[in-house]
Every structure is written in C-alpha cells, then in structure tokens.
TISEKE-642790 format. One line per 3 residues: number of its first residue (from 1); their letters; for each residue x, y, z of N, C-alpha, C, O. Coordinates in nm, 3 decimals. Atoms other than C-alpha are relative to their C-alpha. Layout:
REM residues N
NUM = a = X Y Z X Y Z X Y Z X Y Z; ...
//
This chain:
REM residues 145
1 = mdi = 0.098 0.048 0.097 1.538 -0.490 2.383 -0.138 0.002 0.066 -0.155 -0.046 0.178; 0.134 -0.012 -0.058 1.169 -0.419 2.437 -0.076 -0.133 -0.008 -0.036 -0.225 -0.079; 0.078 0.124 -0.010 0.905 -0.683 2.513 -0.061 -0.041 -0.135 -0.079 -0.159 -0.162
4 = lsv = 0.055 0.033 0.131 0.757 -0.658 2.163 0.104 -0.075 -0.085 0.072 -0.174 -0.151; -0.108 0.066 0.075 1.092 -0.750 2.006 0.028 -0.139 0.053 0.052 -0.232 -0.024; -0.023 0.132 -0.061 1.139 -1.036 2.251 -0.108 -0.098 -0.046 -0.078 -0.211 -0.083
7 = ail = 0.111 0.087 0.042 0.795 -1.177 2.165 0.013 -0.036 -0.148 -0.007 -0.151 -0.187; -0.017 0.025 0.144 0.857 -1.140 1.792 0.112 -0.099 -0.024 0.096 -0.193 -0.102; -0.114 0.088 0.022 1.196 -1.308 1.813 -0.024 -0.140 0.056 0.026 -0.238 0.001
10 = afv = 0.034 0.133 -0.053 1.063 -1.592 2.030 -0.084 -0.075 -0.104 -0.065 -0.194 -0.127; 0.083 0.060 0.104 0.801 -1.656 1.762 0.085 -0.038 -0.121 0.064 -0.143 -0.183; -0.092 0.028 0.111 1.074 -1.638 1.496 0.076 -0.130 0.026 0.091 -0.212 -0.065
13 = vle = -0.074 0.122 -0.033 1.272 -1.908 1.676 -0.089 -0.123 -0.018 -0.048 -0.222 -0.079; 0.092 0.114 0.012 0.970 -2.139 1.700 -0.034 -0.029 -0.146 -0.033 -0.144 -0.189; 0.034 0.020 0.141 0.874 -2.085 1.337 0.120 -0.048 -0.081 0.104 -0.125 -0.176
16 = tln = -0.121 0.048 0.068 1.234 -2.135 1.223 0.018 -0.150 0.023 0.056 -0.223 -0.068; -0.006 0.143 -0.028 1.232 -2.473 1.396 -0.103 -0.076 -0.084 -0.074 -0.185 -0.135; 0.103 0.063 0.084 0.908 -2.555 1.213 0.044 -0.007 -0.146 0.021 -0.107 -0.214
19 = vll = -0.049 0.000 0.138 1.064 -2.457 0.880 0.106 -0.109 -0.018 0.105 -0.181 -0.118; -0.103 0.105 0.009 1.363 -2.682 0.949 -0.063 -0.138 -0.004 -0.019 -0.226 -0.079; 0.072 0.128 0.004 1.124 -2.968 1.024 -0.063 -0.025 -0.136 -0.052 -0.134 -0.192
22 = lyf = 0.068 0.017 0.127 0.927 -2.910 0.708 0.099 -0.030 -0.114 0.070 -0.111 -0.201; -0.099 0.024 0.105 1.240 -2.898 0.490 0.076 -0.132 0.017 0.100 -0.203 -0.080; -0.093 0.110 -0.021 1.447 -3.171 0.652 -0.058 -0.124 0.069 0.002 -0.231 0.065
25 = ape = 0.063 0.115 -0.065 1.210 -3.396 0.848 -0.152 0.013 -0.007 -0.220 0.014 0.096; 0.144 -0.024 0.012 0.859 -3.349 0.707 -0.085 -0.110 0.063 -0.200 -0.085 0.102; 0.077 0.111 -0.057 0.750 -3.690 0.838 -0.007 0.005 0.152 -0.071 -0.081 0.215
28 = skk = 0.002 -0.014 -0.145 0.805 -3.572 1.195 -0.142 0.026 0.050 -0.225 0.083 -0.021; 0.128 -0.029 -0.065 0.511 -3.560 1.432 0.014 0.115 0.099 -0.075 0.142 0.179; -0.025 -0.116 -0.088 0.663 -3.261 1.612 -0.021 0.128 -0.080 -0.014 0.128 -0.203
31 = gng = 0.015 -0.130 0.065 0.601 -2.895 1.539 -0.101 -0.006 -0.113 -0.212 -0.058 -0.096; 0.087 0.001 0.118 0.452 -2.849 1.194 0.027 -0.118 -0.092 -0.015 -0.117 -0.207; -0.024 0.119 0.082 0.572 -3.187 1.071 -0.132 -0.060 -0.044 -0.230 -0.060 0.031
34 = vgv = 0.125 0.054 0.054 0.313 -3.353 0.851 -0.013 -0.150 0.024 -0.101 -0.214 -0.033; 0.007 0.141 -0.033 0.378 -3.699 0.992 -0.126 -0.038 0.076 -0.160 -0.156 0.085; 0.124 0.030 -0.072 0.058 -3.669 1.196 -0.114 -0.035 -0.095 -0.214 -0.095 -0.054
37 = fra = 0.104 0.025 0.099 -0.147 -3.694 0.876 0.022 -0.135 -0.067 0.125 -0.158 -0.131; -0.009 0.132 0.066 -0.212 -4.049 0.757 0.009 0.017 -0.152 0.074 -0.064 -0.220; -0.001 -0.023 0.145 -0.265 -3.906 0.406 0.141 0.026 -0.052 0.172 -0.006 -0.166
40 = fkm = -0.138 -0.023 0.045 0.100 -3.799 0.393 0.069 -0.133 -0.027 0.135 -0.151 -0.129; -0.059 0.134 0.019 0.210 -4.159 0.439 -0.061 -0.069 -0.121 0.009 -0.133 -0.199; 0.069 0.065 0.112 -0.052 -4.280 0.192 0.041 0.061 -0.134 0.039 -0.008 -0.236
43 = skd = -0.039 -0.065 0.125 0.065 -4.028 -0.068 0.124 -0.064 -0.062 0.147 -0.053 -0.183; -0.122 0.065 0.051 0.389 -4.223 -0.098 -0.032 -0.115 -0.094 0.054 -0.157 -0.172; 0.040 0.109 0.089 0.195 -4.500 -0.275 -0.022 0.049 -0.144 -0.023 -0.031 -0.238
46 = dpe = 0.021 -0.059 0.133 0.136 -4.262 -0.566 0.110 0.106 -0.021 0.095 0.219 0.026; -0.114 -0.092 0.014 0.468 -4.099 -0.670 -0.038 0.139 -0.054 0.016 0.240 -0.008; 0.040 -0.129 0.055 0.299 -3.826 -0.875 -0.070 0.085 0.105 -0.041 0.204 0.118
49 = fht = 0.071 -0.071 -0.106 0.067 -3.729 -0.590 0.096 0.038 0.113 0.087 0.149 0.167; -0.095 -0.028 -0.107 0.350 -3.754 -0.335 0.091 0.119 -0.037 0.122 0.202 0.048; -0.081 -0.114 0.045 0.562 -3.515 -0.542 -0.076 0.130 0.020 -0.018 0.230 0.063
52 = fvv = 0.084 -0.117 -0.020 0.273 -3.269 -0.533 -0.009 0.036 0.148 0.001 0.153 0.185; 0.009 -0.022 -0.144 0.235 -3.310 -0.155 0.131 0.058 0.053 0.130 0.152 0.132; -0.131 -0.051 -0.043 0.609 -3.257 -0.101 0.018 0.145 -0.047 0.072 0.228 0.026
55 = ylv = -0.006 -0.137 0.051 0.589 -2.947 -0.321 -0.077 0.095 0.093 -0.027 0.201 0.129; 0.082 -0.085 -0.088 0.309 -2.806 -0.102 0.063 0.018 0.136 0.059 0.128 0.192; -0.069 -0.010 -0.129 0.500 -2.883 0.218 0.116 0.099 -0.010 0.135 0.183 0.078
58 = nwi = -0.113 -0.092 0.018 0.806 -2.703 0.081 -0.047 0.142 -0.028 0.020 0.238 0.012; 0.056 -0.132 0.026 0.590 -2.414 -0.039 -0.039 0.067 0.132 -0.015 0.186 0.152; 0.035 -0.053 -0.132 0.456 -2.371 0.315 0.126 0.043 0.075 0.129 0.151 0.135
61 = ags = -0.126 -0.035 -0.068 0.811 -2.376 0.453 0.057 0.129 -0.059 0.103 0.217 0.015; -0.052 -0.120 0.065 0.918 -2.115 0.197 -0.081 0.124 0.037 -0.026 0.232 0.056; 0.086 -0.112 -0.040 0.619 -1.896 0.283 0.031 0.044 0.142 0.033 0.163 0.173
64 = kli = -0.035 -0.032 -0.139 0.709 -1.918 0.650 0.132 0.076 0.005 0.149 0.167 0.087; -0.128 -0.070 0.003 1.063 -1.808 0.565 -0.016 0.148 -0.035 0.056 0.233 0.017; 0.024 -0.140 0.037 0.929 -1.492 0.406 -0.042 0.081 0.121 0.016 0.186 0.148
67 = fis = 0.044 -0.080 -0.114 0.744 -1.379 0.714 0.098 -0.006 0.116 0.104 0.089 0.195; -0.106 0.004 -0.101 1.025 -1.496 0.945 0.101 0.111 -0.028 0.143 0.183 0.062; -0.096 -0.104 0.038 1.262 -1.269 0.752 -0.054 0.139 0.030 0.017 0.224 0.084
70 = lli = 0.061 -0.130 -0.028 1.022 -0.977 0.776 -0.008 0.028 0.150 0.017 0.140 0.194; 0.008 -0.018 -0.145 0.972 -1.033 1.149 0.137 0.032 0.061 0.146 0.112 0.154; -0.135 -0.030 -0.050 1.349 -1.032 1.208 0.033 0.146 -0.026 0.084 0.215 0.063
73 = via = -0.025 -0.140 0.033 1.379 -0.698 1.029 -0.081 0.091 0.093 -0.028 0.189 0.146; 0.086 -0.081 -0.086 1.085 -0.558 1.226 0.052 0.002 0.143 0.056 0.107 0.206; -0.048 0.008 -0.139 1.226 -0.679 1.559 0.124 0.085 0.022 0.140 0.145 0.129
76 = fvg = -0.127 -0.070 -0.020 1.565 -0.519 1.502 0.000 0.146 -0.045 0.073 0.227 0.012; -0.005 -0.139 0.049 1.491 -0.199 1.309 -0.135 0.070 0.000 -0.142 0.190 -0.029; 0.131 -0.062 -0.001 1.118 -0.138 1.340 -0.019 0.093 0.119 0.037 0.071 0.226
79 = nsa = 0.032 -0.087 -0.113 0.987 0.145 1.552 -0.112 -0.063 0.082 -0.164 -0.169 0.046; 0.098 0.061 -0.090 0.740 0.085 1.833 -0.137 -0.017 -0.068 -0.207 -0.115 -0.042; 0.129 0.012 0.070 0.436 0.149 1.610 0.002 -0.121 -0.093 -0.095 -0.197 -0.099
82 = tkt = -0.011 0.114 0.092 0.557 -0.103 1.353 -0.002 -0.131 0.076 -0.069 -0.226 0.035; -0.002 0.122 -0.081 0.628 -0.363 1.622 -0.137 -0.030 0.058 -0.182 -0.144 0.059; 0.134 0.018 -0.058 0.290 -0.307 1.788 -0.097 -0.051 -0.105 -0.171 -0.147 -0.081
85 = lsi = 0.091 0.044 0.107 0.103 -0.338 1.460 0.038 -0.138 -0.052 -0.049 -0.212 -0.099; -0.042 0.134 0.041 0.310 -0.646 1.374 -0.057 -0.106 0.095 -0.100 -0.212 0.051; 0.059 0.093 -0.098 0.195 -0.814 1.696 -0.151 -0.012 -0.025 -0.205 -0.123 -0.020
88 = val = 0.143 0.005 0.030 -0.166 -0.721 1.615 -0.023 -0.082 -0.127 -0.115 -0.163 -0.132; 0.013 0.076 0.125 -0.118 -0.858 1.261 0.023 -0.149 0.026 -0.046 -0.233 -0.032; -0.023 0.141 -0.034 0.024 -1.182 1.407 -0.123 -0.060 0.067 -0.165 -0.171 0.034
91 = ils = 0.120 0.050 -0.069 -0.276 -1.218 1.636 -0.112 -0.026 -0.101 -0.173 -0.132 -0.101; 0.109 0.013 0.097 -0.523 -1.159 1.353 0.026 -0.112 -0.100 -0.065 -0.188 -0.135; -0.030 0.104 0.098 -0.344 -1.386 1.108 -0.002 -0.139 0.063 -0.045 -0.235 0.000
94 = ilt = 0.002 0.130 -0.068 -0.302 -1.666 1.362 -0.144 -0.041 0.031 -0.177 -0.159 0.029; 0.142 0.030 -0.025 -0.672 -1.640 1.446 -0.068 -0.068 -0.119 -0.166 -0.140 -0.101; 0.062 0.061 0.117 -0.752 -1.746 1.090 0.008 -0.153 0.005 -0.065 -0.220 -0.068
97 = fyw = -0.007 0.146 -0.018 -0.651 -2.099 1.197 -0.138 -0.056 0.034 -0.176 -0.162 -0.015; 0.129 0.050 -0.046 -0.993 -2.133 1.361 -0.108 0.011 -0.108 -0.212 -0.055 -0.097; 0.097 -0.019 0.106 -1.175 -2.023 1.046 0.005 -0.114 -0.102 -0.099 -0.169 -0.139
100 = rlf = -0.011 0.098 0.107 -1.039 -2.272 0.790 0.074 -0.128 0.041 0.030 -0.239 0.009; -0.082 0.118 -0.029 -0.772 -2.502 0.930 -0.056 -0.087 0.112 -0.056 -0.209 0.100; 0.051 0.081 -0.111 -0.927 -2.609 1.259 -0.117 -0.088 -0.041 -0.117 -0.207 -0.007
103 = pai = 0.109 0.090 0.040 -1.254 -2.736 1.107 0.051 -0.119 -0.083 0.002 -0.231 -0.069; -0.052 0.108 0.084 -1.053 -2.938 0.854 0.077 -0.103 0.082 0.058 -0.223 0.065; -0.080 0.096 -0.077 -0.809 -3.091 1.102 -0.086 -0.072 0.103 -0.060 -0.187 0.137
106 = kkl = 0.092 0.065 -0.093 -1.089 -3.160 1.349 -0.076 -0.113 -0.071 -0.095 -0.220 -0.015; 0.068 0.102 0.078 -1.276 -3.349 1.076 0.093 -0.119 -0.025 0.052 -0.234 -0.009; -0.098 0.107 0.021 -0.961 -3.548 0.992 0.022 -0.079 0.129 0.032 -0.201 0.127
109 = dne = -0.020 0.065 -0.131 -0.911 -3.621 1.362 -0.119 -0.091 0.032 -0.100 -0.204 0.075; 0.122 0.079 -0.026 -1.272 -3.741 1.398 -0.009 -0.122 -0.091 -0.071 -0.223 -0.055; 0.002 0.111 0.096 -1.222 -3.965 1.093 0.123 -0.090 0.015 0.151 -0.172 -0.073
112 = nqi = -0.121 0.080 -0.028 -0.905 -4.119 1.247 0.106 0.012 -0.108 0.176 -0.085 -0.138; -0.102 -0.025 0.101 -0.684 -3.962 0.980 0.121 0.073 0.059 0.213 0.110 -0.014; -0.107 -0.069 -0.071 -0.458 -3.801 1.242 0.054 -0.093 0.108 -0.022 -0.159 0.178
115 = dpk = -0.064 0.079 -0.106 -0.209 -3.977 1.467 0.106 0.088 0.066 0.203 0.126 0.000; 0.086 0.062 -0.101 -0.206 -3.919 1.759 -0.142 0.058 -0.001 -0.166 0.173 -0.041; 0.140 -0.041 -0.013 -0.580 -3.902 1.815 -0.007 0.118 0.095 0.061 0.121 0.198
118 = gys = 0.015 -0.118 -0.085 -0.684 -3.569 1.963 0.099 0.111 -0.032 0.101 0.214 0.036; -0.101 -0.100 0.037 -0.404 -3.378 1.791 -0.065 0.134 -0.036 -0.007 0.240 -0.010; 0.066 -0.125 0.038 -0.654 -3.123 1.659 -0.026 0.088 0.122 -0.010 0.210 0.116
121 = rtl = 0.024 -0.076 -0.123 -0.745 -3.020 2.015 0.131 0.055 0.056 0.137 0.169 0.101; -0.131 -0.044 -0.049 -0.379 -3.002 2.116 0.048 0.119 -0.082 0.097 0.217 -0.027; -0.042 -0.109 0.088 -0.302 -2.784 1.814 -0.082 0.126 0.026 -0.028 0.236 0.029
124 = akm = 0.086 -0.116 -0.027 -0.601 -2.558 1.885 0.041 0.070 0.130 0.040 0.192 0.138; -0.045 -0.058 -0.128 -0.478 -2.508 2.244 0.134 0.071 -0.018 0.156 0.177 0.040; -0.131 -0.061 0.023 -0.124 -2.434 2.125 -0.017 0.133 -0.075 0.047 0.232 -0.040
127 = iag = 0.026 -0.122 0.076 -0.253 -2.178 1.874 -0.061 0.107 0.091 -0.025 0.224 0.084; 0.060 -0.094 -0.097 -0.467 -2.019 2.147 0.107 0.056 0.093 0.102 0.172 0.133; -0.111 -0.045 -0.085 -0.152 -2.002 2.360 0.081 0.110 -0.067 0.120 0.207 -0.002
130 = fig = -0.072 -0.105 0.073 0.026 -1.801 2.090 -0.079 0.130 0.001 -0.025 0.237 0.028; 0.085 -0.119 0.004 -0.266 -1.563 2.058 -0.005 0.066 0.137 0.009 0.188 0.149; 0.003 -0.054 -0.136 -0.295 -1.524 2.435 0.131 0.064 0.041 0.132 0.170 0.104
133 = tfg = -0.132 -0.055 -0.034 0.077 -1.469 2.474 0.021 0.135 -0.068 0.066 0.230 -0.004; -0.015 -0.128 0.070 0.081 -1.198 2.208 -0.093 0.106 0.060 -0.056 0.223 0.070; 0.091 -0.094 -0.065 -0.223 -1.038 2.373 0.056 0.051 0.132 0.048 0.171 0.160
136 = ivl = -0.062 -0.039 -0.127 -0.049 -1.037 2.712 0.118 0.093 -0.023 0.137 0.191 0.049; -0.115 -0.085 0.034 0.263 -0.889 2.553 -0.048 0.142 -0.033 0.012 0.240 0.011; 0.053 -0.133 0.032 0.054 -0.603 2.412 -0.046 0.073 0.125 -0.020 0.192 0.141
139 = iiy = 0.047 -0.062 -0.125 -0.108 -0.539 2.750 0.119 0.049 0.082 0.119 0.162 0.131; -0.118 -0.038 -0.077 0.229 -0.537 2.925 0.068 0.122 -0.064 0.110 0.215 0.005; -0.064 -0.111 0.071 0.370 -0.306 2.659 -0.075 0.132 0.025 -0.013 0.235 0.052
142 = fvg = 0.078 -0.123 -0.016 0.083 -0.056 2.691 -0.010 0.045 0.146 -0.015 0.165 0.173; 0.011 -0.034 -0.142 0.058 -0.072 3.072 0.137 0.041 0.054 0.148 0.123 0.146; -0.136 -0.026 -0.046 0.433 -0.063 3.116 0.049 -0.118 0.081 -0.030 -0.190 0.143
145 = y = -0.061 0.113 -0.072 0.670 -0.312 3.269 0.120 0.044 0.077 0.184 -0.037 0.143
//
C-alpha cells in the first residue's frame, strides 16, 4: 500500500471516530463532539431549537460519511493521480477552516462560550497538523521513499 493510501485511510479512521461521536455521543468534548459549545447545552432549554441543533449535528455526521466513503474507494481502487489529487483536495478543503470556522470559534472562545477555554487555538493547531501531514505525505510521495 502506498503512502497516499495510508494517509487517506488514517484520515478515514479519525473522521469515522468523529462521526461515531457525533451520532452517539454529541455532548462529548472529544473529537468533533459539540459538548465544547455552551450553546449546545443551552439549546436543551428550548426543545424546538434543540431538535434543530441535533438535526444539524446529524447532518454534519452524514456529510462526513459521504466523503469517508469516497475516500475509502479512492484509497483502495484509485490510481496514483486520483490519490494525489485527493490529497490536494483534502488540503484545500481543510484550509477553508481558517476562512469561516476559525474566526467564528475564536470569537466564541473569546466570549467564554467554549469549554475548555483556548479550545479554538487547540483546534487550529490540530487542523494545521492535518494540513502539514498531508503536505509531507505529498513531498515524500513525489521525492520517493
């Protein structure tokens, strides 16, 4: 198995764990659990709003399942060009975190709406780690290993 497939499948494993959290333990503060957001807890005070929030959490999990499925197919049957472009697509799509999501979560963090405090910085570093790892994988693939 080539390094591109290994990287793709490692990401698939991590994202699958996040999907399981979102479906079965959304209140978790691990992975993509929404328990870090005070608003999630507060939404329970309004059943109609909470139903909407739960719907959105499940929609995110379902969306993640779609790309997880595609990545599994790419890892096992994709050619090297498809795998390479998939890694590039992952890098570019993950980078969008800094465009829309990071400013929002940083604002929530600054307004003490996130627990633990500083979670936005931790998440930003973790996302940068994914991007850096995929970048290193591409370099290794092109240089040879």
